[in-house]
LOFIKE-288937 format. One record per residue: x, y, z of N, C-alpha, C, CB in turn. Coordinates in steps of 0.2 Angstrom, whole numbers, padded with zeros to 4 digits, always signed. Glycine has a CB too. Example, Ala and Ser with C-alpha at 12.3 -4.5 7.8 and 13.67 -1.06 7.14 Angstrom:
<nodes>
+0066-0028+0039+0062-0022+0039+0066-0016+0039+0057-0022+0045+0064-0011+0035+0068-0005+0036+0064+0000+0039+0070-0003+0029
</nodes>
This chain:
<nodes>
+0187+0142+0460+0190+0136+0460+0188+0132+0453+0189+0131+0466+0192+0129+0450+0190+0125+0444+0188+0118+0446+0196+0124+0438+0182+0116+0444+0180+0109+0446+0183+0104+0441+0172+0109+0446+0189+0102+0443+0193+0097+0438+0190+0090+0438+0200+0097+0440+0186+0088+0443+0183+0081+0443+0176+0081+0441+0184+0078+0450+0173+0087+0440+0166+0087+0438+0161+0086+0444+0164+0081+0433+0155+0084+0442+0150+0084+0447+0149+0077+0451+0143+0085+0444+0148+0078+0458+0147+0072+0462+0141+0073+0466+0153+0071+0466+0136+0068+0467+0130+0068+0471+0131+0064+0477+0124+0066+0467+0130+0067+0483+0131+0064+0489+0124+0063+0492+0135+0068+0494+0122+0057+0494+0115+0056+0496+0116+0053+0503+0111+0051+0492+0113+0056+0508+0114+0053+0515+0109+0058+0520+0121+0054+0518+0106+0054+0524+0101+0058+0529+0105+0061+0535+0095+0054+0531+0111+0059+0536+0115+0062+0541+0119+0068+0539+0120+0056+0543+0117+0074+0542+0119+0080+0540+0127+0081+0541+0116+0086+0544+0129+0078+0546+0136+0078+0548+0140+0075+0542+0138+0075+0555+0138+0069+0540+0142+0066+0534+0141+0070+0528+0138+0059+0533+0135+0073+0527+0135+0077+0521+0140+0083+0521+0127+0080+0520+0140+0086+0527+0145+0092+0527+0152+0090+0527+0144+0095+0534+0154+0084+0530+0161+0081+0530+0163+0080+0522+0161+0075+0534+0158+0076+0519+0160+0075+0512+0160+0080+0507+0156+0069+0510+0155+0085+0508+0154+0091+0504+0160+0095+0505+0148+0095+0506+0163+0096+0511+0169+0100+0512+0175+0097+0508+0170+0101+0519+0176+0090+0510+0182+0086+0507+0182+0086+0500+0182+0079+0510+0176+0085+0497+0176+0084+0489+0176+0091+0486+0169+0080+0487+0173+0096+0488+0173+0102+0485+0181+0105+0486+0169+0107+0489+0184+0104+0491+0191+0106+0492+0195+0102+0487+0194+0104+0499+0194+0096+0485+0197+0092+0480+0196+0094+0473+0196+0085+0481+0191+0098+0472+0189+0100+0465+0183+0098+0462+0195+0098+0461+0178+0095+0466+0172+0092+0464+0166+0098+0464+0170+0086+0467+0162+0097+0460+0156+0102+0460+0151+0097+0464+0153+0104+0453+0149+0099+0470+0145+0094+0475+0138+0096+0475+0148+0095+0482+0134+0091+0474+0127+0091+0475+0125+0086+0481+0123+0090+0468+0119+0088+0484+0117+0084+0490+0110+0082+0489+0119+0087+0496+0108+0076+0493+0101+0074+0493+0101+0070+0500+0099+0070+0487+0095+0070+0503+0094+0067+0510+0090+0060+0509+0091+0072+0514+0088+0058+0504+0084+0052+0503+0084+0049+0496+0077+0052+0506+0082+0043+0495+0082+0040+0488+0078+0044+0483+0080+0033+0488+0072+0047+0485+0068+0050+0480+0072+0057+0478+0062+0052+0483+0075+0060+0482+0078+0066+0481+0084+0064+0476+0081+0070+0487+0087+0059+0478+0093+0057+0474+0092+0056+0467+0096+0050+0477+0086+0052+0465+0084+0051+0458+0083+0058+0455+0078+0047+0458+0079+0062+0458+0078+0069+0455+0084+0073+0453+0073+0073+0459+0088+0073+0458+0095+0076+0458+0099+0073+0452+0098+0077+0464+0099+0067+0452+0104+0063+0447+0101+0065+0440+0104+0056+0448+0095+0065+0439+0092+0066+0432+0093+0073+0430+0084+0064+0432+0093+0077+0435+0094+0085+0434+0101+0086+0432+0092+0089+0440+0106+0084+0436+0113+0086+0436+0118+0081+0432+0116+0088+0443+0116+0075+0432+0120+0070+0429+0127+0070+0431+0120+0071+0421+0128+0068+0438+0134+0068+0441+0139+0063+0438+0134+0067+0448+0145+0064+0439+0150+0059+0437+0150+0053+0441+0157+0062+0437+0149+0054+0448+0148+0048+0453+0143+0050+0458+0155+0047+0456+0140+0045+0461+0135+0046+0466+0137+0042+0472+0128+0043+0464+0138+0045+0478+0139+0042+0484+0132+0041+0488+0144+0046+0489+0130+0035+0489+0124+0034+0492+0123+0030+0498+0120+0030+0486+0120+0033+0503+0119+0029+0509+0114+0024+0508+0116+0034+0515+0114+0019+0512+0109+0013+0511+0102+0014+0515+0112+0007+0513+0103+0015+0521+0097+0016+0526+0095+0023+0526+0099+0014+0533+0090+0025+0523+0087+0032+0522+0079+0032+0522+0090+0036+0516+0076+0037+0525+0069+0038+0525+0066+0038+0517+0066+0043+0529+0060+0037+0517+0056+0038+0511+0058+0033+0505+0057+0045+0508+0064+0032+0503+0067+0027+0499+0074+0026+0501+0066+0029+0491+0076+0019+0502+0082+0018+0504+0087+0018+0497+0083+0011+0507+0094+0017+0499+0099+0018+0494+0098+0012+0489+0105+0018+0496+0096+0006+0491+0096+0000+0486+0091+0001+0481+0094-0006+0490+0085+0003+0483+0079+0005+0478+0081+0010+0474+0073+0006+0482+0084+0016+0477+0086+0021+0472+0091+0019+0467+0089+0027+0477+0096+0015+0469+0101+0013+0464+0097+0009+0459+0106+0008+0468+0093+0004+0461+0089+0000+0456+0086+0004+0451+0084-0005+0459+0082+0009+0453+0078+0014+0449+0083+0018+0444+0074+0018+0453+0088+0020+0447+0093+0024+0443+0096+0020+0437+0099+0027+0447+0097+0014+0438+0099+0009+0433+0094+0008+0428+0102+0003+0436+0088+0010+0429+0083+0009+0423+0082+0015+0419+0077+0006+0426+0085+0020+0421+0084+0027+0418+0089+0028+0413+0083+0033+0423+0088+0029+0407+0093+0030+0401+0098+0035+0403+0090+0032+0395+0097+0041+0406+0102+0046+0407+0106+0045+0413+0098+0052+0407+0104+0040+0417+0107+0039+0424+0110+0032+0424+0103+0041+0430+0109+0027+0420+0110+0020+0421+0118+0019+0421+0107+0016+0415+0122+0023+0418+0129+0022+0418+0133+0026+0423+0132+0023+0411+0129+0030+0427+0133+0033+0433+0135+0029+0438+0128+0039+0436+0142+0028+0440+0144+0024+0445+0141+0026+0452+0152+0025+0445+0139+0021+0456+0136+0022+0462+0141+0019+0467+0129+0020+0462+0143+0022+0473+0146+0020+0478+0142+0020+0484+0153+0023+0479+0141+0014+0487+0136+0014+0493+0140+0016+0500+0133+0007+0494+0137+0020+0504+0140+0021+0511+0135+0018+0516+0141+0029+0512+0138+0014+0520+0133+0011+0525+0137+0008+0531+0129+0005+0521+0133+0008+0536+0136+0004+0542+0135-0003+0542+0133+0007+0549+0131-0006+0537+0130-0013+0537+0136-0016+0533+0123-0014+0533+0140-0019+0537+0146-0022+0533+0146-0030+0533+0152-0020+0537+0140-0033+0533+0140-0040+0533+0140-0041+0525+0133-0042+0535+0143-0047+0524+0144-0050+0517+0138-0049+0513+0147-0057+0517+0132-0052+0516+0126-0052+0512+0124-0045+0510+0120-0055+0516+0125-0040+0514+0123-0033+0512+0128-0031+0506+0124-0028+0518+0134-0032+0506+0138-0030+0501+0136-0034+0494+0146-0032+0502+0135-0040+0494+0132-0043+0488+0126-0040+0486+0131-0051+0490+0121-0039+0490+0115-0036+0489+0116-0029+0485+0110-0035+0495+0121-0025+0488+0123-0019+0485+0125-0020+0477+0128-0015+0489+0129-0025+0476+0132-0026+0469+0126-0028+0465+0138-0031+0470+0122-0032+0468+0116-0035+0464+0112-0029+0462+0113-0040+0467+0111-0024+0466+0107-0018+0464+0110-0014+0459+0106-0014+0471+0116-0015+0458+0120-0011+0453+0125-0006+0455+0115-0007+0449+0127-0007+0461+0133-0003+0464+0139-0004+0461+0133-0003+0472+0144+0000+0461+0151-0001+0458+0156-0002+0464+0153+0005+0454+0154+0001+0470+0159+0000+0476+0155+0001+0482+0164+0006+0475+0158+0000+0488+0155-0001+0494+0159+0001+0499+0152-0008+0495+0158+0007+0503+0162+0009+0509+0158+0009+0515+0164+0016+0507+0161+0005+0520+0158+0005+0527+0159+0011+0531+0160-0002+0530+0154+0013+0535+0155+0018+0540+0158+0015+0546+0148+0021+0542+0162+0019+0550+0162+0027+0549+0166+0029+0543+0165+0029+0556+0164+0035+0540+0167+0037+0534+0173+0041+0536+0162+0042+0531+0178+0039+0532+0185+0043+0532+0185+0046+0525+0191+0038+0533+0186+0053+0525+0186+0057+0519+0192+0055+0514+0187+0064+0520+0197+0053+0517+0203+0051+0513+0201+0044+0509+0209+0050+0517+0198+0040+0512+0196+0033+0509+0191+0035+0503+0193+0028+0514+0186+0039+0505+0181+0041+0500+0184+0044+0494+0176+0045+0503+0189+0049+0495+0192+0052+0489+0196+0047+0485+0197+0057+0492+0199+0042+0488+0203+0037+0485+0198+0033+0480+0207+0033+0490+0193+0030+0483+0188+0026+0480+0185+0030+0474+0183+0023+0484+0183+0036+0475+0180+0040+0470+0184+0041+0464+0177+0047+0472+0191+0043+0465+0196+0044+0460+0197+0037+0456+0202+0046+0463+0197+0031+0460+0198+0025+0457+0192+0023+0452+0199+0019+0462+0186+0025+0454+0180+0024+0450+0181+0028+0444+0174+0025+0454+0183+0034+0444+0183+0039+0439+0189+0037+0434+0184+0046+0441+0194+0034+0436+0200+0032+0432+0197+0026+0428+0206+0030+0436+0194+0021+0431+0192+0015+0427+0186+0017+0422+0189+0010+0432+0182+0022+0424+0177+0024+0419+0180+0028+0413+0172+0029+0423+0185+0032+0415+0188+0035+0409+0192+0031+0405+0193+0041+0412+0196+0026+0408+0199+0021+0404+0195+0017+0400+0204+0016+0409+0189+0015+0403+0184+0011+0399+0182+0015+0393+0178+0009+0403+0181+0021+0393+0178+0025+0388+0184+0026+0382+0176+0032+0390+0190+0026+0384+0196+0026+0380+0197+0020+0376+0202+0029+0383+0195+0014+0378+0196+0008+0375+0193+0008+0368+0193+0002+0379+0196+0005+0363+0194+0005+0356+0188+0001+0356+0199+0003+0351+0182+0003+0355+0176-0001+0355+0176-0006+0349+0170+0004+0354+0173-0011+0350+0173-0016+0345+0167-0021+0346+0179-0021+0345+0165-0024+0341+0159-0029+0341+0162-0036+0341+0155-0027+0335+0160-0040+0346+0162-0047+0346+0156-0051+0344+0164-0048+0354+0158-0054+0339+0152-0058+0336+0154-0066+0336+0151-0056+0328+0149-0069+0340+0150-0077+0341+0144-0080+0338+0151-0078+0348+0141-0078+0333+0136-0081+0330+0129-0080+0333+0137-0088+0329+0127-0084+0338+0121-0083+0342+0122-0077+0347+0119-0089+0345+0128-0076+0349+0129-0070+0354+0134-0065+0351+0133-0073+0360+0131-0059+0351+0135-0053+0349+0136-0048+0355+0131-0049+0343+0142-0046+0356+0143-0041+0361+0145-0035+0358+0149-0044+0366+0141-0030+0358+0142-0023+0355+0145-0018+0360+0136-0021+0351+0151-0017+0361+0154-0013+0366+0153-0006+0365+0162-0014+0366+0152-0004+0358+0151+0003+0357+0144+0005+0359+0151+0004+0349+0139+0001+0359+0132+0003+0361+0130+0000+0367+0127+0001+0355+0135-0004+0371+0134-0007+0377+0128-0012+0377+0133-0002+0382+0128-0016+0372+0122-0020+0370+0124-0027+0369+0118-0017+0364+0120-0032+0371+0121-0039+0370+0115-0041+0366+0121-0043+0377+0116-0045+0361+0111-0048+0357+0112-0056+0357+0112-0046+0349+0107-0059+0359+0108-0067+0360+0102-0070+0356+0108-0069+0367+0103-0074+0352+0098-0077+0347+0093-0072+0344+0094-0082+0352+0097-0067+0342+0093-0062+0338+0089-0057+0343+0088-0065+0334+0089-0058+0349+0086-0054+0354+0090-0049+0358+0081-0058+0359+0089-0043+0358+0093-0038+0362+0092-0039+0370+0092-0031+0360+0097-0039+0374+0096-0040+0381+0100-0035+0384+0099-0047+0383+0097-0031+0389+0100-0026+0393+0104-0029+0399+0095-0020+0395+0110-0028+0399+0114-0030+0405+0116-0025+0409+0121-0034+0402+0116-0026+0416+0119-0021+0421+0126-0020+0419+0118-0023+0428+0129-0014+0421+0135-0012+0419+0141-0018+0421+0137-0006+0422+0141-0020+0427+0146-0025+0429+0145-0031+0426+0146-0025+0437+0139-0034+0424+0138-0040+0421+0141-0039+0414+0131-0042+0421+0140-0033+0410+0142-0032+0404+0150-0032+0404+0139-0026+0401+0153-0029+0408+0160-0028+0408+0163-0035+0410+0162-0023+0414+0160-0039+0414+0163-0045+0416+0162-0050+0409+0159-0049+0421+0157-0050+0406+0156-0054+0400+0160-0052+0395+0148-0054+0398+0161-0045+0394+0165-0043+0388+0172-0044+0390+0164-0035+0388+0174-0044+0396+0181-0045+0398+0183-0053+0396+0183-0044+0405+0179-0057+0398+0180-0064+0397+0180-0066+0390+0175-0069+0401+0175-0063+0386+0175-0064+0379+0180-0061+0375+0168-0062+0377+0184-0056+0378+0189-0053+0374+0195-0058+0372+0192-0047+0378+0195-0064+0376+0200-0069+0375+0197-0076+0376+0206-0068+0380+0193-0078+0371+0190-0084+0371+0194-0090+0372+0186-0086+0364+0192-0095+0377+0196-0101+0379+0201-0099+0384+0199-0104+0373+0203-0093+0385+0208-0091+0390+0205-0091+0397+0211-0084+0388+0208-0095+0401+0206-0095+0408+0209-0089+0412+0208-0102+0411+0204-0086+0415+0206-0080+0419+0205-0082+0427+0201-0074+0417+0210-0080+0431+0209-0081+0438+0205-0076+0441+0216-0081+0441+0203-0078+0447+0198-0073+0451+0202-0067+0452+0196-0076+0457+0208-0067+0453+0212-0061+0454+0212-0056+0448+0219-0062+0457+0213-0059+0442+0213-0056+0436+0206-0053+0435+0215-0060+0430+0201-0056+0436+0194-0054+0435+0193-0048+0439+0189-0059+0436+0195-0049+0446+0193-0043+0450+0197-0037+0449+0195-0045+0457+0204-0038+0447+0208-0032+0445+0205-0028+0439+0215-0034+0444+0203-0032+0434+0201-0029+0427+0194-0027+0427+0202-0034+0422+0190-0030+0431+0183-0028+0431+0181-0023+0436+0178-0034+0431+0184-0024+0442+0182-0020+0448+0188-0016+0450+0180-0025+0454+0194-0017+0448+0200-0013+0450+0203-0015+0456+0197-0006+0450+0209-0013+0457+0213-0015+0463+0211-0012+0469+0221-0015+0461+0208-0006+0469+0207-0002+0474+0200-0003+0477+0208+0006+0473+0196-0008+0474+0190-0009+0477+0190-0016+0480+0185-0009+0471+0188-0016+0486+0188-0022+0490+0181-0026+0489+0189-0021+0498+0181-0032+0486+0175-0036+0485+0176-0043+0487+0172-0035+0478+0171-0046+0489+0172-0053+0491+0172-0058+0485+0166-0055+0496+0175-0064+0486+0175-0069+0480+0168-0070+0477+0179-0075+0482+0163-0070+0482+0157-0072+0479+0154-0067+0475+0152-0073+0485+0156-0061+0475+0154-0056+0470+0154-0058+0463+0158-0049+0471+0160-0061+0461+0161-0064+0454+0156-0069+0453+0168-0067+0453+0155-0074+0458+0150-0079+0457+0143-0077+0456+0150-0084+0463+0141-0072+0459+0134-0069+0459+0134-0066+0452+0133-0063+0464+0139-0062+0449+0138-0059+0443+0138-0065+0437+0144-0054+0441+0142-0070+0438+0142-0075+0433+0135-0079+0433+0148-0081+0435+0132-0080+0439+0126-0083+0439+0121-0079+0436+0124-0084+0446+0121-0072+0437+0116-0068+0433+0117-0068+0426+0117-0060+0436+0123-0068+0423+0124-0069+0416+0122-0075+0413+0132-0068+0414+0123-0081+0417+0120-0087+0415+0113-0088+0414+0123-0093+0419+0110-0084+0419+0102-0084+0419+0100-0081+0412+0100-0080+0425+0104-0076+0410+0101-0072+0404+0104-0076+0397+0104-0065+0404+0109-0080+0398+0112-0083+0392+0112-0090+0392+0119-0080+0390+0109-0093+0397+0110-0100+0398+0117-0102+0401+0108-0105+0392+0119-0108+0400+0126-0109+0403+0131-0111+0397+0126-0115+0408+0130-0108+0391+0133-0110+0385+0140-0107+0385+0129-0109+0379+0141-0101+0388+0147-0097+0387+0152-0096+0392+0145-0090+0385+0150-0095+0398+0155-0095+0404+0156-0101+0407+0153-0089+0409+0162-0104+0408+0163-0110+0411+0167-0110+0417+0166-0115+0406+0166-0113+0422+0170-0113+0428+0175-0118+0428+0165-0115+0434+0181-0115+0430+0187-0119+0430+0189-0120+0438+0193-0116+0426+0187-0125+0441+0187-0126+0448+0194-0125+0451+0185-0133+0450+0194-0121+0456+0201-0119+0459+0205-0114+0456+0205-0125+0460+0202-0111+0450+0206-0106+0446+0202-0100+0445+0208-0110+0439+0197-0101+0441+0192-0095+0439+0187-0097+0434+0197-0089+0436+0187-0093+0428+0182-0094+0423+0185-0093+0416+0176-0089+0424+0182-0095+0411+0184-0094+0404+0177-0094+0400+0188-0100+0402+0178-0090+0394+0173-0089+0390+0174-0094+0384+0172-0082+0387+0169-0098+0382+0170-0103+0377+0164-0105+0374+0174-0109+0379+0163-0105+0367+0157-0107+0364+0157-0115+0364+0157-0105+0356
</nodes>
């Protein structure tokens, strides 16, 4: 079989879930790798560089949150999309997952069709992002270098997590233009990813912590805009 979607890493300490997803994803055309805890996930990810990682949250030795945070600090793995699989469906757990660097969040019990849909949506957004004509947005004290995925503020280079970079870059692409929450969610997270409204607020707060409050402005009842 030709592996048309590339490599995928599944991380879970539940063997039934591993086998369910391994079968469904391999049948769909993925080259599947597995791990049963966060430590193994990090080693496997560095070794095979998968296109996507499906990561359980509650695992022995190292949980998914910590594994995700560590993967986002490693040069070769920091841009790999990570989808959390967890039975914890409370809003705070979802926000914690996104703050750790996750790209999506699927609550258990796992349905293979849902997982396939989310994985393909993540890959489509990733591929579309790579196809976008890269450009350098220069606002004087702030430079957004899309080609090198880098932010320079007051002459200092700052490393942004992927979603924070994409959110800032999206808003800055049309200075002074007010974007609604729905527009932001659709363009930064995609229509097939279910996130809560507070997810945007959390990411905006993180950006403001790095850049002060000089650039992203809240328009009450509407959304946000980028403005010098």
